[in-house]
N, C-alpha and C positions, 0 to 999 in steps of 0.2 A: 502494500499496499504506500501510500504517499506517507511525506515527512512530518513527525511531529503526532500522529492517529494512532501513537501507543504500543507499538507493537512490541517492543521489547518488555514492555512490564505486562501486557499479554501473553506473551512468550512464558512467565516466570509465573503468570497467577497459573496458565495449565499445568505447567511441570510441576507446582504442587499440589496442585487438585489432584493430579492423578499418581503422584507421588504419594503425598500424604491421605488421600482419601479411597483412592483406589489400589493403591497397593503395588503400585508400577513400577518397574525398572526406568528409569524415565533419564534422558543425559540431550542436553542443548548442545545446538551448533549454529555460531553465527558467523554470517557474512558480512555481518556491519564493520566493516574496516575504512570504511570512511568517516562516519561522525564521530566527531571529538568522544570520547569516553564510553562508547557502546558497546565494545567488550568491556571494559572494566565495569559497566552497568551488571550485564548481564553472569559476569564470574561473580563480583559481589554475590547476587541473587543465589547464583549457585552453590557457590559457599554456605550461603544461608540456609540453603534448602539439601546442604552434601548430595548435588546432582552434577557432577561432570559438564563443562562446558570445553567445545572445540571451537578450533576460530579456523575459518579457511580464507587464506591468504591468497588460494592458486587455486584452476580447477584440479591441479595433480592433487591436493591437500586433499579434497571432496574422498579419492579411491581407499585412500588412507583412512580417512575419519570412516565412512563405512565399515572398515574392515575389523577396526576398535571399536566399536558400537553393536556389532553384531549380535551381540546378544540382550540387547535392550525390546524393553517392550515397546517404549517411546521413542521418537527421535524428532523434537522440537529444532524446527530451522529458522532463525531469525536471518530477512533479509534487510538490506542498508534500506530506506526512505528514498525517495527520489518521485520529480514532479510526471505527474499521467501525461507530461505531452511528450516528454523525453524514449522516445522508442527506441535509442540506442541501450539507455539502460535498461528497458523493458526487454529487450533481446536480450542484453547480458545474465541479466535474472532469472529467462527461458532457458537460455542454459543451462544454469547451473540445474534451475527444475528440471529439468531432463537428461540431467546428470545422477540426480539422487533419487528422482521417480516416485518421490512422495503418494503417498494412498490415499490423501486429502493435500488440496491448499485451498487457504481462505484466505478472502482479500479484506486487511484492515483498513473502515474506515472511520470517519469519530463522528457522532452522531449531531454538529453542531456543523456540517457541513452543509454549503448551502447547492438547494437542487440544482442548481443549473451545472456547478463542481460534480456536484453525487454523479449527474450522467457522465463527464466527460468520463471521472473516475475508473467508474467502473468499464462503459467501452474500450477506452484507451487499456487498461488490463485483462481482456477479455484473451489476448493472446499467449496468457499467463494457465488460461484454461482451470480457476477458478471455482470452484461448482459453493464455496459455502461462505457466506460475507458475518465477519466477524462486528459489532459496532460497538464502538468503544465510549468516553467520554458522555457517557447520559447524563452526567451528574453538570455537567456546563450547558446544557441547553431545559429550555421549557416546550420544546417546539420534537413531538414523536411524527410527525404524517413523514420524514425522512423514512423511517422505516420500512414503512409502505413502499415508497419509491423507490428503494433500493431491492425491496421484493420484486416488484412492475419492473425496471430495468435487466434486470440481470439474465430474464432470459430462464425461470427456472430454479435460479439457487438460493439456498436456503438459507434462515439467520441461522448464525449454529450455537453464540453464544454475546451476550450483552455484560460491556462493564460501567460500572460509576465511582470511579475512583480509583484513588493511587494504592490501595493496602491490599501486598502481597501478602498472606493466599485469598483475600478475601476480595469483594468487589469483582466477581466473576458471576454469572448464571450461566445456565444455560438458555436459551432466547424460548420462548413457549408464547403461544397464540393468546393467550388468557393475560399472561403479563403486558404484550406487547396493546393487543387491544384496550386493558387498563390503563396505559399509558397513554395511549391517546385520547380516550373519553376522557382524560384526566379523571377515573377511578383509582389509578395507586397511588397514593398517598408517597413509597417510600421506592424511589428510582434506583 
């Protein structure tokens, strides 16, 4: 997803959830070697959660990392954020994902994203073949119609998780129709 939407924090929340509550062996992989502090941020979460963090500096690293993590139940991959208008970066991430061949690809977007920007993001990232959408930063808006717009624009993709705040392992939940309807209709007090 784009820069600043909370991809790294969301990866940490998911890692904590699967490790602490589902008893899964989890490893985190980051390909975000661009943003200052990105690796350190994920490593800090990894240290706190006792989850290993691997860094992809080059395509050659991926093969070694996949071999080293072969016995893990779940590998969570954090990619760098970039503009949805940057076709070269999208192709670069596509190459990484093609090599890793993940079971699921989630696009991450902020709930505070304007509708036209949301349309552009979801359309421009389609090349990555995401099938699920994570909506972050629900605590930063009171307008939730974009949740429905995201489903409509994404051609059959499902909302997978909703996040609302920075707390790891908290502030994340599985998206549900009841929760989304309650938020849109103003019936949900806690976001």
